[in-house]
N, CA, C and O atoms as CSV, one atom per row, in Angstrom:
chain,resi,resn,atom,element,x,y,z
A,1,MET,N,N,0.844,-1.189,0.000
A,1,MET,CA,C,0.000,0.000,0.000
A,1,MET,C,C,0.885,1.246,0.000
A,1,MET,O,O,1.722,1.423,0.885
A,2,THR,N,N,0.696,2.092,-0.981
A,2,THR,CA,C,1.432,3.348,-0.989
A,2,THR,C,C,0.596,4.414,-0.284
A,2,THR,O,O,-0.634,4.349,-0.272
A,3,ILE,N,N,1.267,5.373,0.290
A,3,ILE,CA,C,0.555,6.392,1.053
A,3,ILE,C,C,0.251,7.601,0.182
A,3,ILE,O,O,0.896,7.840,-0.839
A,4,THR,N,N,-0.745,8.350,0.615
A,4,THR,CA,C,-1.121,9.577,-0.077
A,4,THR,C,C,-0.516,10.781,0.645
A,4,THR,O,O,-0.019,10.667,1.765
A,5,ALA,N,N,-0.568,11.913,-0.008
A,5,ALA,CA,C,-0.076,13.156,0.596
A,5,ALA,C,C,-0.841,13.464,1.879
A,5,ALA,O,O,-0.250,13.869,2.880
A,6,ALA,N,N,-2.155,13.271,1.845
A,6,ALA,CA,C,-2.975,13.535,3.038
A,6,ALA,C,C,-2.581,12.622,4.192
A,6,ALA,O,O,-2.529,13.065,5.339
A,7,GLN,N,N,-2.305,11.361,3.905
A,7,GLN,CA,C,-1.894,10.437,4.961
A,7,GLN,C,C,-0.543,10.827,5.540
A,7,GLN,O,O,-0.329,10.723,6.748
A,8,CYS,N,N,0.356,11.269,4.695
A,8,CYS,CA,C,1.675,11.690,5.175
A,8,CYS,C,C,1.539,12.890,6.113
A,8,CYS,O,O,2.128,12.902,7.194
A,9,ARG,N,N,0.772,13.889,5.708
A,9,ARG,CA,C,0.546,15.073,6.563
A,9,ARG,C,C,-0.098,14.674,7.890
A,9,ARG,O,O,0.321,15.123,8.957
A,10,SER,N,N,-1.114,13.833,7.807
A,10,SER,CA,C,-1.835,13.411,9.016
A,10,SER,C,C,-0.931,12.629,9.955
A,10,SER,O,O,-0.951,12.839,11.168
A,11,ALA,N,N,-0.147,11.737,9.395
A,11,ALA,CA,C,0.758,10.922,10.213
A,11,ALA,C,C,1.771,11.800,10.935
A,11,ALA,O,O,2.023,11.614,12.126
A,12,ARG,N,N,2.351,12.756,10.215
A,12,ARG,CA,C,3.300,13.671,10.866
A,12,ARG,C,C,2.635,14.457,11.979
A,12,ARG,O,O,3.233,14.684,13.031
A,13,THR,N,N,1.404,14.871,11.748
A,13,THR,CA,C,0.672,15.633,12.758
A,13,THR,C,C,0.442,14.786,14.012
A,13,THR,O,O,0.640,15.262,15.130
A,14,LEU,N,N,0.027,13.541,13.826
A,14,LEU,CA,C,-0.187,12.653,14.976
A,14,LEU,C,C,1.101,12.430,15.761
A,14,LEU,O,O,1.071,12.297,16.984
A,15,LEU,N,N,2.217,12.391,15.069
A,15,LEU,CA,C,3.509,12.178,15.729
A,15,LEU,C,C,4.149,13.478,16.222
A,15,LEU,O,O,5.154,13.448,16.932
A,16,SER,N,N,3.567,14.613,15.844
A,16,SER,CA,C,4.156,15.935,16.126
A,16,SER,C,C,5.542,16.049,15.502
A,16,SER,O,O,6.463,16.605,16.100
A,17,TRP,N,N,5.674,15.522,14.307
A,17,TRP,CA,C,6.937,15.587,13.564
A,17,TRP,C,C,6.892,16.734,12.577
A,17,TRP,O,O,5.861,16.987,11.953
A,18,SER,N,N,8.001,17.421,12.436
A,18,SER,CA,C,8.151,18.436,11.393
A,18,SER,C,C,8.577,17.746,10.100
A,18,SER,O,O,8.930,16.567,10.101
A,19,VAL,N,N,8.539,18.485,9.013
A,19,VAL,CA,C,9.034,17.953,7.739
A,19,VAL,C,C,10.516,17.615,7.887
A,19,VAL,O,O,10.979,16.604,7.359
A,20,SER,N,N,11.248,18.446,8.593
A,20,SER,CA,C,12.676,18.207,8.799
A,20,SER,C,C,12.930,16.899,9.542
A,20,SER,O,O,13.855,16.155,9.216
A,21,ARG,N,N,12.106,16.634,10.531
A,21,ARG,CA,C,12.292,15.385,11.288
A,21,ARG,C,C,12.003,14.168,10.415
A,21,ARG,O,O,12.732,13.178,10.478
A,22,LEU,N,N,10.951,14.227,9.601
A,22,LEU,CA,C,10.655,13.127,8.694
A,22,LEU,C,C,11.778,12.978,7.665
A,22,LEU,O,O,12.178,11.861,7.335
A,23,ALA,N,N,12.278,14.091,7.168
A,23,ALA,CA,C,13.385,14.043,6.210
A,23,ALA,C,C,14.608,13.380,6.830
A,23,ALA,O,O,15.289,12.581,6.186
A,24,SER,N,N,14.874,13.715,8.063
A,24,SER,CA,C,16.008,13.119,8.770
A,24,SER,C,C,15.808,11.619,8.991
A,24,SER,O,O,16.746,10.835,8.845
A,25,ALA,N,N,14.596,11.227,9.342
A,25,ALA,CA,C,14.296,9.818,9.607
A,25,ALA,C,C,14.334,8.966,8.342
A,25,ALA,O,O,14.538,7.754,8.417
A,26,THR,N,N,14.141,9.589,7.182
A,26,THR,CA,C,14.063,8.845,5.928
A,26,THR,C,C,15.238,9.089,4.985
A,26,THR,O,O,15.381,8.390,3.981
A,27,SER,N,N,16.072,10.063,5.294
A,27,SER,CA,C,17.160,10.485,4.404
A,27,SER,C,C,16.625,10.938,3.043
A,27,SER,O,O,17.265,10.744,2.010
A,28,ILE,N,N,15.454,11.537,3.071
A,28,ILE,CA,C,14.842,12.102,1.872
A,28,ILE,C,C,14.879,13.616,2.005
A,28,ILE,O,O,14.658,14.152,3.091
A,29,ASN,N,N,15.154,14.295,0.923
A,29,ASN,CA,C,15.241,15.746,0.919
A,29,ASN,C,C,13.946,16.376,1.425
A,29,ASN,O,O,12.851,15.964,1.043
A,30,ARG,N,N,14.088,17.382,2.291
A,30,ARG,CA,C,12.934,18.092,2.855
A,30,ARG,C,C,12.014,18.657,1.779
A,30,ARG,O,O,10.792,18.580,1.901
A,31,CYS,N,N,12.592,19.217,0.735
A,31,CYS,CA,C,11.791,19.802,-0.346
A,31,CYS,C,C,10.954,18.738,-1.050
A,31,CYS,O,O,9.826,19.008,-1.464
A,32,GLU,N,N,11.500,17.534,-1.186
A,32,GLU,CA,C,10.760,16.459,-1.845
A,32,GLU,C,C,9.547,16.045,-1.008
A,32,GLU,O,O,8.472,15.789,-1.550
A,33,ILE,N,N,9.724,15.979,0.315
A,33,ILE,CA,C,8.604,15.655,1.208
A,33,ILE,C,C,7.572,16.775,1.173
A,33,ILE,O,O,6.369,16.524,1.101
A,34,ASP,N,N,8.050,17.998,1.225
A,34,ASP,CA,C,7.159,19.158,1.180
A,34,ASP,C,C,6.347,19.172,-0.120
A,34,ASP,O,O,5.135,19.385,-0.093
A,35,ASP,N,N,7.009,18.946,-1.242
A,35,ASP,CA,C,6.309,18.903,-2.531
A,35,ASP,C,C,5.266,17.794,-2.558
A,35,ASP,O,O,4.169,17.986,-3.083
A,36,PHE,N,N,5.595,16.652,-2.004
A,36,PHE,CA,C,4.652,15.539,-1.945
A,36,PHE,C,C,3.431,15.904,-1.112
A,36,PHE,O,O,2.296,15.733,-1.556
A,37,GLU,N,N,3.668,16.410,0.100
A,37,GLU,CA,C,2.558,16.745,0.999
A,37,GLU,C,C,1.665,17.853,0.451
A,37,GLU,O,O,0.460,17.866,0.702
A,38,LEU,N,N,2.248,18.768,-0.286
A,38,LEU,CA,C,1.468,19.866,-0.858
A,38,LEU,C,C,0.931,19.510,-2.240
A,38,LEU,O,O,0.342,20.348,-2.923
A,39,GLU,N,N,1.139,18.273,-2.637
A,39,GLU,CA,C,0.643,17.718,-3.902
A,39,GLU,C,C,1.141,18.480,-5.115
A,39,GLU,O,O,0.434,18.633,-6.111
A,40,ARG,N,N,2.374,18.955,-5.011
A,40,ARG,CA,C,3.014,19.614,-6.162
A,40,ARG,C,C,3.515,18.574,-7.156
A,40,ARG,O,O,3.533,18.803,-8.365
A,41,ARG,N,N,3.929,17.408,-6.609
A,41,ARG,CA,C,4.353,16.312,-7.470
A,41,ARG,C,C,4.268,15.006,-6.693
A,41,ARG,O,O,4.248,14.990,-5.462
A,42,VAL,N,N,4.218,13.928,-7.436
A,42,VAL,CA,C,4.137,12.597,-6.827
A,42,VAL,C,C,5.529,11.977,-6.876
A,42,VAL,O,O,6.102,11.812,-7.952
A,43,PRO,N,N,6.070,11.636,-5.710
A,43,PRO,CA,C,7.412,11.036,-5.696
A,43,PRO,C,C,7.382,9.592,-6.212
A,43,PRO,O,O,6.319,8.991,-6.366
A,44,ARG,N,N,8.561,9.062,-6.471
A,44,ARG,CA,C,8.678,7.668,-6.897
A,44,ARG,C,C,8.070,6.747,-5.839
A,44,ARG,O,O,7.991,7.103,-4.663
A,45,THR,N,N,7.651,5.587,-6.264
A,45,THR,CA,C,7.061,4.594,-5.358
A,45,THR,C,C,8.026,4.253,-4.233
A,45,THR,O,O,7.602,4.114,-3.085
A,46,GLU,N,N,9.300,4.118,-4.530
A,46,GLU,CA,C,10.303,3.782,-3.502
A,46,GLU,C,C,10.374,4.867,-2.426
A,46,GLU,O,O,10.538,4.567,-1.244
A,47,THR,N,N,10.253,6.106,-2.837
A,47,THR,CA,C,10.292,7.222,-1.886
A,47,THR,C,C,9.077,7.176,-0.968
A,47,THR,O,O,9.206,7.348,0.244
A,48,ARG,N,N,7.901,6.946,-1.541
A,48,ARG,CA,C,6.686,6.853,-0.717
A,48,ARG,C,C,6.756,5.656,0.228
A,48,ARG,O,O,6.280,5.734,1.361
A,49,GLU,N,N,7.339,4.562,-0.223
A,49,GLU,CA,C,7.487,3.377,0.636
A,49,GLU,C,C,8.441,3.664,1.799
A,49,GLU,O,O,8.190,3.241,2.927
A,50,THR,N,N,9.517,4.369,1.529
A,50,THR,CA,C,10.467,4.741,2.585
A,50,THR,C,C,9.788,5.611,3.636
A,50,THR,O,O,9.981,5.410,4.835
A,51,ILE,N,N,8.998,6.570,3.188
A,51,ILE,CA,C,8.255,7.436,4.114
A,51,ILE,C,C,7.276,6.600,4.925
A,51,ILE,O,O,7.192,6.746,6.144
A,52,ARG,N,N,6.541,5.730,4.256
A,52,ARG,CA,C,5.556,4.883,4.945
A,52,ARG,C,C,6.220,4.027,6.013
A,52,ARG,O,O,5.721,3.940,7.134
A,53,HIS,N,N,7.341,3.395,5.678
A,53,HIS,CA,C,8.028,2.527,6.644
A,53,HIS,C,C,8.510,3.314,7.864
A,53,HIS,O,O,8.410,2.830,8.992
A,54,ALA,N,N,9.030,4.518,7.648
A,54,ALA,CA,C,9.499,5.340,8.768
A,54,ALA,C,C,8.341,5.729,9.688
A,54,ALA,O,O,8.474,5.689,10.911
A,55,LEU,N,N,7.218,6.101,9.101
A,55,LEU,CA,C,6.060,6.495,9.904
A,55,LEU,C,C,5.456,5.292,10.633
A,55,LEU,O,O,5.029,5.410,11.781
A,56,GLU,N,N,5.421,4.145,9.970
A,56,GLU,CA,C,4.930,2.929,10.635
A,56,GLU,C,C,5.839,2.528,11.789
A,56,GLU,O,O,5.356,2.099,12.837
A,57,ALA,N,N,7.142,2.664,11.609
A,57,ALA,CA,C,8.091,2.343,12.681
A,57,ALA,C,C,7.883,3.253,13.889
A,57,ALA,O,O,8.175,2.873,15.023
A,58,ALA,N,N,7.374,4.461,13.632
A,58,ALA,CA,C,7.106,5.416,14.721
A,58,ALA,C,C,5.726,5.208,15.349
A,58,ALA,O,O,5.363,5.910,16.292
A,59,GLY,N,N,4.947,4.236,14.825
A,59,GLY,CA,C,3.670,3.910,15.453
A,59,GLY,C,C,2.422,4.280,14.677
A,59,GLY,O,O,1.321,4.237,15.225
A,60,ILE,N,N,2.573,4.640,13.418
A,60,ILE,CA,C,1.416,5.015,12.606
A,60,ILE,C,C,0.868,3.786,11.887
A,60,ILE,O,O,1.622,2.931,11.422
A,61,VAL,N,N,-0.456,3.716,11.807
A,61,VAL,CA,C,-1.128,2.668,11.038
A,61,VAL,C,C,-1.898,3.367,9.929
A,61,VAL,O,O,-2.678,4.283,10.190
A,62,PHE,N,N,-1.680,2.939,8.700
A,62,PHE,CA,C,-2.367,3.524,7.557
A,62,PHE,C,C,-3.635,2.734,7.276
A,62,PHE,O,O,-3.613,1.506,7.190
A,63,LEU,N,N,-4.730,3.450,7.135
A,63,LEU,CA,C,-6.041,2.861,6.918
A,63,LEU,C,C,-6.557,3.245,5.540
A,63,LEU,O,O,-6.022,4.159,4.913
A,64,PRO,N,N,-7.591,2.559,5.060
A,64,PRO,CA,C,-8.172,2.938,3.764
A,64,PRO,C,C,-8.762,4.359,3.794
A,64,PRO,O,O,-9.009,4.919,4.862
A,65,HIS,N,N,-8.975,4.908,2.636
A,65,HIS,CA,C,-9.657,6.202,2.469
A,65,HIS,C,C,-8.882,7.361,3.072
A,65,HIS,O,O,-9.483,8.274,3.640
A,66,ASP,N,N,-7.557,7.343,2.959
A,66,ASP,CA,C,-6.689,8.433,3.431
A,66,ASP,C,C,-6.673,8.602,4.945
A,66,ASP,O,O,-6.192,9.627,5.427
A,67,ASP,N,N,-7.172,7.651,5.707
A,67,ASP,CA,C,-7.163,7.756,7.165
A,67,ASP,C,C,-5.875,7.169,7.736
A,67,ASP,O,O,-5.265,6.284,7.136
A,68,VAL,N,N,-5.471,7.670,8.897
A,68,VAL,CA,C,-4.326,7.136,9.632
A,68,VAL,C,C,-4.694,7.040,11.105
A,68,VAL,O,O,-5.585,7.737,11.589
A,69,ARG,N,N,-3.993,6.167,11.798
A,69,ARG,CA,C,-4.227,6.010,13.238
A,69,ARG,C,C,-2.872,5.883,13.912
A,69,ARG,O,O,-1.959,5.243,13.390
A,70,GLY,N,N,-2.754,6.504,15.083
A,70,GLY,CA,C,-1.551,6.337,15.885
A,70,GLY,C,C,-1.751,5.211,16.873
A,70,GLY,O,O,-2.874,4.940,17.297
A,71,ARG,N,N,-0.677,4.563,17.238
A,71,ARG,CA,C,-0.748,3.492,18.241
A,71,ARG,C,C,-0.026,3.940,19.499
A,71,ARG,O,O,0.978,4.651,19.448
A,72,ALA,N,N,-0.560,3.509,20.620
A,72,ALA,CA,C,0.081,3.814,21.896
A,72,ALA,C,C,1.332,2.960,22.039
A,72,ALA,O,O,1.392,1.841,21.530
A,73,ARG,N,N,2.318,3.491,22.727
A,73,ARG,CA,C,3.499,2.693,23.054
A,73,ARG,C,C,3.110,1.678,24.106
A,73,ARG,O,O,2.151,1.894,24.847
A,74,SER,N,N,3.830,0.579,24.186
A,74,SER,CA,C,3.529,-0.478,25.151
A,74,SER,C,C,3.446,0.065,26.570
A,74,SER,O,O,2.609,-0.378,27.356
A,75,SER,N,N,4.304,1.015,26.901
A,75,SER,CA,C,4.300,1.568,28.251
A,75,SER,C,C,3.064,2.416,28.520
A,75,SER,O,O,2.719,2.657,29.677
A,76,ASP,N,N,2.389,2.874,27.454
A,76,ASP,CA,C,1.194,3.690,27.608
A,76,ASP,C,C,-0.075,2.862,27.745
A,76,ASP,O,O,-1.123,3.389,28.117
A,77,CYS,N,N,0.009,1.587,27.453
A,77,CYS,CA,C,-1.166,0.724,27.423
A,77,CYS,C,C,-1.294,-0.049,28.719
A,77,CYS,O,O,-0.316,-0.602,29.221
A,78,LYS,N,N,-2.491,-0.086,29.254
A,78,LYS,CA,C,-2.706,-0.845,30.479
A,78,LYS,C,C,-2.401,-2.320,30.272
A,78,LYS,O,O,-1.793,-2.969,31.123
A,79,GLY,N,N,-2.835,-2.837,29.126
A,79,GLY,CA,C,-2.604,-4.247,28.848
A,79,GLY,C,C,-1.220,-4.531,28.303
A,79,GLY,O,O,-0.810,-5.689,28.224
A,80,GLY,N,N,-0.491,-3.485,27.923
A,80,GLY,CA,C,0.856,-3.663,27.429
A,80,GLY,C,C,0.935,-4.263,26.034
A,80,GLY,O,O,1.993,-4.749,25.635
A,81,ASP,N,N,-0.173,-4.240,25.279
A,81,ASP,CA,C,-0.137,-4.871,23.964
A,81,ASP,C,C,0.441,-3.966,22.888
A,81,ASP,O,O,0.703,-4.428,21.778
A,82,GLY,N,N,0.646,-2.687,23.191
A,82,GLY,CA,C,1.255,-1.768,22.243
A,82,GLY,C,C,0.406,-1.460,21.035
A,82,GLY,O,O,0.913,-0.898,20.064
A,83,GLY,N,N,-0.873,-1.807,21.057
A,83,GLY,CA,C,-1.666,-1.621,19.869
A,83,GLY,C,C,-2.983,-0.911,20.058
A,83,GLY,O,O,-3.844,-1.010,19.184
A,84,LEU,N,N,-3.186,-0.208,21.136
A,84,LEU,CA,C,-4.445,0.502,21.329
A,84,LEU,C,C,-4.447,1.791,20.523
A,84,LEU,O,O,-3.490,2.561,20.591
A,85,PRO,N,N,-5.503,2.037,19.765
A,85,PRO,CA,C,-5.540,3.287,19.003
A,85,PRO,C,C,-5.658,4.470,19.942
A,85,PRO,O,O,-6.462,4.457,20.874
A,86,VAL,N,N,-4.854,5.493,19.695
A,86,VAL,CA,C,-4.911,6.681,20.540
A,86,VAL,C,C,-5.464,7.887,19.803
A,86,VAL,O,O,-5.938,8.832,20.432
A,87,ALA,N,N,-5.410,7.867,18.474
A,87,ALA,CA,C,-5.950,8.981,17.702
A,87,ALA,C,C,-6.134,8.548,16.263
A,87,ALA,O,O,-5.383,7.721,15.745
A,88,THR,N,N,-7.126,9.107,15.634
A,88,THR,CA,C,-7.366,8.852,14.222
A,88,THR,C,C,-7.729,10.167,13.559
A,88,THR,O,O,-8.521,10.943,14.093
A,89,LEU,N,N,-7.146,10.414,12.394
A,89,LEU,CA,C,-7.514,11.587,11.619
A,89,LEU,C,C,-8.264,11.118,10.388
A,89,LEU,O,O,-7.780,10.274,9.634
A,90,SER,N,N,-9.431,11.664,10.196
A,90,SER,CA,C,-10.243,11.299,9.040
A,90,SER,C,C,-9.751,12.025,7.794
A,90,SER,O,O,-8.901,12.912,7.871
A,91,ARG,N,N,-10.286,11.641,6.674
A,91,ARG,CA,C,-9.924,12.276,5.406
A,91,ARG,C,C,-10.208,13.774,5.434
A,91,ARG,O,O,-9.387,14.567,4.975
A,92,SER,N,N,-11.364,14.167,5.967
A,92,SER,CA,C,-11.696,15.593,5.993
A,92,SER,C,C,-10.749,16.365,6.911
A,92,SER,O,O,-10.371,17.496,6.605
A,93,ALA,N,N,-10.367,15.758,8.029
A,93,ALA,CA,C,-9.432,16.430,8.937
A,93,ALA,C,C,-8.059,16.547,8.291
A,93,ALA,O,O,-7.388,17.570,8.431
A,94,SER,N,N,-7.639,15.502,7.585
A,94,SER,CA,C,-6.320,15.545,6.965
A,94,SER,C,C,-6.257,16.586,5.851
A,94,SER,O,O,-5.193,17.150,5.596
A,95,ARG,N,N,-7.371,16.844,5.192
A,95,ARG,CA,C,-7.393,17.885,4.153
A,95,ARG,C,C,-7.191,19.268,4.749
A,95,ARG,O,O,-6.638,20.154,4.098
A,96,ARG,N,N,-7.640,19.456,5.991
A,96,ARG,CA,C,-7.492,20.768,6.627
A,96,ARG,C,C,-6.071,21.022,7.080
A,96,ARG,O,O,-5.690,22.167,7.322
A,97,ILE,N,N,-5.294,19.981,7.196
A,97,ILE,CA,C,-3.904,20.129,7.634
A,97,ILE,C,C,-3.054,20.445,6.413
A,97,ILE,O,O,-2.793,19.568,5.591
A,98,ARG,N,N,-2.640,21.647,6.298
A,98,ARG,CA,C,-1.842,22.028,5.142
A,98,ARG,C,C,-0.413,21.552,5.322
A,98,ARG,O,O,0.137,20.893,4.441
A,99,ARG,N,N,0.178,21.871,6.427
A,99,ARG,CA,C,1.522,21.406,6.729
A,99,ARG,C,C,1.884,21.814,8.139
A,99,ARG,O,O,1.418,22.828,8.658
A,100,PHE,N,N,2.705,21.018,8.729
A,100,PHE,CA,C,3.214,21.253,10.069
A,100,PHE,C,C,4.455,22.127,9.927
A,100,PHE,O,O,5.100,22.074,8.880
A,101,PRO,N,N,4.818,22.917,10.913
A,101,PRO,CA,C,6.023,23.754,10.791
A,101,PRO,C,C,7.236,22.936,10.373
A,101,PRO,O,O,7.396,21.796,10.809
A,102,THR,N,N,8.085,23.506,9.534
A,102,THR,CA,C,9.235,22.769,9.012
A,102,THR,C,C,10.479,22.904,9.865
A,102,THR,O,O,11.514,22.338,9.514
A,103,ALA,N,N,10.424,23.622,10.959
A,103,ALA,CA,C,11.607,23.766,11.819
A,103,ALA,C,C,11.911,22.429,12.479
A,103,ALA,O,O,11.002,21.665,12.802
A,104,ALA,N,N,13.178,22.158,12.672
A,104,ALA,CA,C,13.599,20.884,13.269
A,104,ALA,C,C,13.195,20.764,14.704
A,104,ALA,O,O,13.478,19.751,15.342
């Protein structure tokens, strides 16, 4: 599953990550991520996969219809299963998110 620009923006918002932080985590140029999120251009499939893997490693779950969900860390969960949903951004909410500040 490849991610959409809206999912990328939403995932960063749930993680409170800047574009710079995502760029650092993926070794992808900040401008390329910014262009993707603002739908100026569609990056290569490999680039979108790299972004998806980094966000999933940080606890994001990608859902159908441009939705994303964050997962609680094991220490945050009473049962310790590490998989309780803590937040979900819908497609309409993700459209309202233009971009998170790019400062590191």
